N, C-alpha and C positions, 0 to 999 in steps of 0.2 A: 585596905589593900592598895598596893600602887598599881599604876598603868601596866608596868612591866609584868607584875605577877598575874595580872588578869588578861595578858596576851595570851593567844592560842600557841601551844608549842607545836609548830607547824611539822617539825622533823618527826616527832613522835606521831603526829595525827598520819603523815604520810606512810610511815612503817605500817601502821595500823591498818590504813587502807589497801597497802599492798598484801598483807597477809591475808585480808579478807577477799583477794582478787578484784578490787574494785580500783582499778588502773586509771580511769579517767578522775576519780577523786584523788588518788594519790599524786597523779601529776598537777592537779590544782594545789594541793598542799606543797609540793615541792617548788611550784613557783613563787608561793608566799615565801616560803622559807629562803628563797633566792633573793627576793626582793628586801630581805631583812639583812641577808649576808651576800651581797652581790660578788664578793672574791672569793667565796668558799668552793674550792676545787671539789670538795665531797659532794656537795649538793648538786653542783653542776654535772657530775659523774651521774647521779641518780636520775637527775632530769633527763639527760642524754638518753641514759639506757630506756628509761620508761617512753620517751618520744619514739624510739626506735621500736620498743615493743608495740606500739600502737600505730606503726605504720605512718606516723607523722615525719615523713623523711625530711621536708624542708626545715622543721623544727631541729630535728636531730641533727641534721648538717651543721646549721649555726651553732648549736650548742657544743659539739665537738670541735668545731673550727675554732671555737672562743677557748676551749680547754688546750688545742694544741698551740695556739698563739701565747698562751700563758705557761708554756713549758711542759705540757703534759703529751709525752710523745711516745709512751709505752705501746708496743704492738697492738695491744687489745683496743686501745683508744684510736690508734690510726688506721686500723683495718676496720673497725666499726664505721670510721668518717668514710673510708673508701666504699663500704658497702651501702651508705647512705647515696653516694654517687651512682653505684651501680643500680639501686632500685629506682632511680630517676633516669636510668638508661644513659647516663653519663660516662660510657665505658672508657673513653680515651682518657678522661681526667682522672678515673679511678686507677686505670692502667699505668699512667705516668707517675702519679703518686707512689704507687707500691713498687714499681721499678726503681725509682730514686731510692727509695729507703732500702730496698733489697741491696742495692749497690754500696748502702753504708753497713747493712746488718745482713749478709748473705745467708747466715747459718739460723736466721729466725724462722722457725716453722711457720708462725700464724700468718707472716707476710706471703709465704708461698701459698697457704690456703686461700688468702683473700685475693690473690691474683688467679687462683684457679676457679674462683667462684665467679669473677668477672668475666673469666672465658667461657665458663659455663653458661651464664646469662645471655653471652652473645651468641651461643649456639655453636661454638668451636670446642666440642667434646673432646677431641683428640688433644688439643693443647692443655686443655684443663686436668685431663689425666696426668699429663705430664708434671704440671705443678703440684697437684695433689700427691703424687707418688714422692716428689722430694720432700713436701712437708712432712709425710710419714716417715721417710728416711731420717729425717732430722729429730722427729719426734713421734716414735710408734704409739705413743699414747694420745696422740691429737685426734680424738674419735670425732671431731667435727670434719676433719679433713677426710677420714675414712667414710664416714656417711657421705660426704659430697663427691667422693670418688665413686662410690656406689651408685649415686643419682647420674653422675656422668656417664658410668658404664651403661646404666639403664637406658639412657637417652640416646646413646650410640647403638642401641640393639643386643648389647650384651647383657641380657636379662638375668640369667643365671648366675654370672659372675657378680654383678651389680647388686643382686639380692643377698648374696653371701656378706657382702660389707655390710649392707642396711640391716640384716639380722643381727651382726654381731653388735652393732650400735643400739639395735632395740634391747638387747641383753645388758648393755654395759651402762647406758644413759642412764642419770639419775634425775636430770630435770624432767618434770612432766611433759612439758611442752616439747622437748627434744624426743621423749619416747613416744608421744603422740605422732610427731612426723615420722619416725621411723617405723612406727606401726602401719600408718595408712600408706607410706610407700611400698612396704612389704606386702600389703594386702593388694594394692593395685598391681604391683608386678606379679604375684603369685596370680591373680585372676587373669591378667594378659596372657599368660602362660597356658591357661586352661585348668590351673590347680585350684579347683572350687573349694575343696576341703580346707587348706590352710588358707586361702583368700578370704573366704567367710569368717574363718576364726579370728584372723588378724584384723578384719574390717571392724571389729568391736571398738578399734582406736578411734573410729569417727565420733564417739560419745566424748572424747577428749576430756576424760575425767582428770580432775585435780588440777585444771588449768582455767582460766578465766573464761575460756569460751565453752566450757561444758554447760549444757542446757539441763536445767531442773523441771520436771514436770510436776506441776500442781494438779494432781488427781487424787481424790479419796477414794481410789480403788488399789487392790493389792497387784503387783506384777505377775503376769503369767509366767510360769516356770517351763523350763524347757522340755519336762518329761511330761507335761499335761497333754491329754488329748483335747482338741478343738470341738469334738463332737458334742452338741447341745449347749455350748458355752455361750454366756452372754458377755461378749468380749468387745471393748473398746480399743480402737487401734488408733494410734497418733501418727500422723505423717511426721518427717524429720528431715533434717539437712536443709538444702537449698530448695528452690521453687523446681527445678528440673528433676531433682530426686524425688520429690514428692510426687511427680508424675511418673517417672519411671518405676519406683517402688508400688505406685498404684496399680501396675500390672498384676501385682499379687492378689488383689482384693478379690477378683473372682474366685481364685482358688481358697482364699480363707474362707469366703462366704460358702463354699461348696463343702469345705471340712466341717465347718460349723453346723451345716444342715439346716432342715425345716424347723427344728425343735429349738434352735439356738437364736441369738440376736447379735447383730453386729452393728456398731457405730464407729464412725471414723472421724477425726478431727484434721481439717486441712487448711491451708492458707486461705485467708478471706477472699481472695479473689478467684478462688477455684470452686467455692461453695456450690454456686449454681450449676456449674457444669458437673460435678461430682453427684448433685442430687438427681439430675437427669438421667445420668448414667448408670446409677445404683438406686432404683427408686424403692428397693427394700431395705435400704441401709439408713440409718440415721446419720446424716451429715450436718457437722456444727463447724463453726471456724475456730481456729486457735489463734491466741495473742501472745506474742513474745516482748517481754519487757525486761529491763535491767533493774533490779531493786537490790539496794545495799550492795552493789558488786557482783550479785548473782543473776544470771541470765534464768529468767522465769517463762515457762510455757504455760498458760493456763487456758480455758475454754469457757469464756463467758456466757452464761446462760444454759450451760449443760448439765442436766441432771444425771448424776451418777447412779441414781437408787436402781434402774433397771438392769445394771451391769455388775458382774461381780468381779471383773479382773480387767487388766489393760496389758497392752504390748506397745512397742513402736514398730512401724512398717517393716524397717530393714530386719527386725528380729527374725522374720520368717525367711530370710534369703537362703540360710543354711538347711533349712527345713523343706522349703518348697521348690529350692532351685539348686539341688546339690549335684546334678549330673546333666550333659548335654541334652539327655532325653526329656528332660523338663522343660528345656527351650524348644523342642522339636515342633510345635505349632503354635507360634506366637499369633495373638488375635487382637484386634482393635478393642479397646474397652471404654473409650470415651464417647460419648453420643452428642454431637453439635445440635444447637437449635435448630429445627427444620425451617422454621420461619426465616431465621437470619440466613440460613444457607441460600434460601430461594431469593433473598434480597441479594446477597452477595453475587449470585450466578447473574442476575439480571445486571447488576453493576459491572461486573467483569465483561458480560456480552458487549457492554456498549464501547469497550474498548478496542473491539475487532475482533477477528475471528482467529488471530494468531494464539498459539499456545500461551498460557498465563504462568509465569515462573516467579514465585515469591524468593526474594533475597534479603538475608540478613547476615551481618559479617563481624559484629564485635561485642564485646561484653562491656558492660558498665563498671565492672571491677577491673581495676587495672594494677600493673605493675610489672617490673622487669621479668619475673619468672612467669608470669600468667600470661603476658603479651606475647609471649614467643609461640603461643597456641592459636592465636588469632590473626589471619592474614590481614595487612592494612587494605584499605579500600582501593588504592592504586592497582593492587592484583586484581581485584573483583571487577575493575573497569574494562579489564579486556573482555570479560564475559559479555558485557553490555554491547559489543559489536558483533555478536552472533545475530545474522538476520533472522527475521522469522518467527521471534519470540518476543512477546510484551513482558516486560520486566516489572514486578510490583515489590514495592518497598515494604517489608514486614519487621524492619528493624526497630525495635522499641528504644526509647530514650531520644535524645536530640539526634538526629542525622542531617540537620540543615547543612553543615558544611560538605558533608558528602554529596548530597543532591546538588548544591551548588558547584561542587567540582564535576559532577557527570555533566550538567548543562553546560559548563564552560568547555567541555571537551565534546559538545554536540551529541550527546548521548542521553536518552531518555528513560527515566525510572519513574513509573507512577506511584504517587503516594496515595493509598485510600483515604478518601475523606469520611469524616464522621465517626472515627474509631480512635480510641486511645490504646495503642500496640503494646503498652506496657501494663496497663491496669485493667482493661476490659477484656479479660483472656476468655470469657465464655464467648463474646462476639469474634475474637480472635481465632478460636478453635472453627467457628462458622466459616470465617474468611479463608483459612488454611485448607478446610477440607472442600473448598470449590475451586482451589487452584489446580493448575495440571502438576505441578511440582514445587516444593519448598526446599531451598538449598541454604545451607549455613553450617556453622559449627554446633555442637552439642549444647543448647542451653534450654530455657523453658519453653521458646517457640517452637523450636524443633520437635522437642519432645511432645507437645501438644499435638502438633501436626501427625506426627508418626502415631501416637495414641488414638488417634481419631481415624486412623487408616488411610491418610493422605498419603499420596506418593512423597517421599522425602529423601534427599540426598544429603548425608551427613559428610562433612569434612573434617577429619582428625588424623591423629597420628596412628602409624602403623599399629604401635603396641599399646595402644588405649586399652584400659581396663574393661571399658564397656563393651569390647569384642568378645571378652571372655576366651579368647584364643579360638573363636569359631568362626565359621561361614555357613550361611550368611548371617547378618547382624542379627542377634539372637532375640533382642528384646520387642521388636514389633515387625508386623507382617509386610510391609512395603518401603523398606530402608534399602537404598544403595549406598555403601560406605566407600569413600574415595579418601584413600591414605596417603599420608606425607611419609617419607622414609625417616624424617627427624624433626625436631623442632625448628620451624622456621624455613624448611625445605618443602616450597610451595608447588614448584614448577610442574611436577609429574601429575598432581592432583588436579591443578587447574587445566591442565591440557585434556585429562580425561573428563572433567566437568563440561569443558568446551565442546568435546566431541559429543557428549551426550545430549547438551543442548541442540546442536546441530541436526541430531537424529530425531529429537522431539519436534523440531521445526519441520 
């Protein structure tokens, strides 16, 4: 056998990996194929597309720039290149590129759509709508432009009009990833208007079925059906979605336990960092840790050491939303449901007392996940610094991850924020619960920390959009007992909310 005959066919392997939704392996295979055929435009296209889908923006940018330099200047390639600039918040570069090309090809719908997407990412929803409308005038079948126009309308507060566009796309999209996006936007928008029936029905899109992001649960149990009574069931419930969602949906567990009754059994699987906190909070429930891995391109969630024999069926936590949270009355009396460690609470009370008599306000401001779209929903630390000038309040840093740059900026401005010693704010969530419950208030966007604080019954001030789905069109905030919600009129419009928080801190002091 010759060396050429024994060499792997990397193109064939790449296609196989893509079909199996193993995109990282497909990316590696396409890179090997490109190394063998560095001038191949076809391989370059595949590689750039995969890098984009994997959110490897810098890599995608360089590959697309290479294609453009080699004469590939079709609208799809150029708008994808502009999108990589947009996702890196390089809005002016993306705008200049698209405007230049529109000067040459003003009838190209995809270019108008791309320009609208840049405007939307910047928060200029009014201009974005104009550009999306032009894209649709030129090509009424440009469903991506229709979807993006719907999202821009929703961001601008025109929820029903935007939802109509998005629902059309949910029906017409064929790509599973696009259908998931349309389904989730539909769900969140319906829930924001208080339409719980449709909102929870469309919320099934969170499973992301048929995409590489779908989670497959490795449980030797049959799934619970919607028509089954919970009374007397031996039921295992797996947490789902992100860490904040695990806590939010944990508010359903007392109701699930009550529905099962004294003759049933309840088990729950949670993120490993939550196990000790949930075991203390639900002493009559078997609590185990879940593990999430990627095997052969599939995301698998299993439960090491879990014995399924005492259970006869399983469900996901969110499955109970349309059953147990179907009307505003089901949210009428929210309760704290997480129990911090009392010994650690005593420790943190003594620790905080040593900082003085002023009220203690915990602050956090960012997410560790970034991107042009996501960043619009998190205020930069410069905006938070103004709150630190409120006299008579001791500020405590409860931001997980690396906050050294922000703390240095605060010190340089002569502002004081105390960072607690001896606690990992990202991984030691049981101790974080104890700390948050001893602060006078915890202030930040909706994330794992603010959800933990609120679930423990701590006074929590949430900062978020006026039409956040978490509000369910209700006042007060429906999920937790002691939450004040400070709303922003739209993405990136922070002034009103920060003025209200500042006033609240002054009253606290």
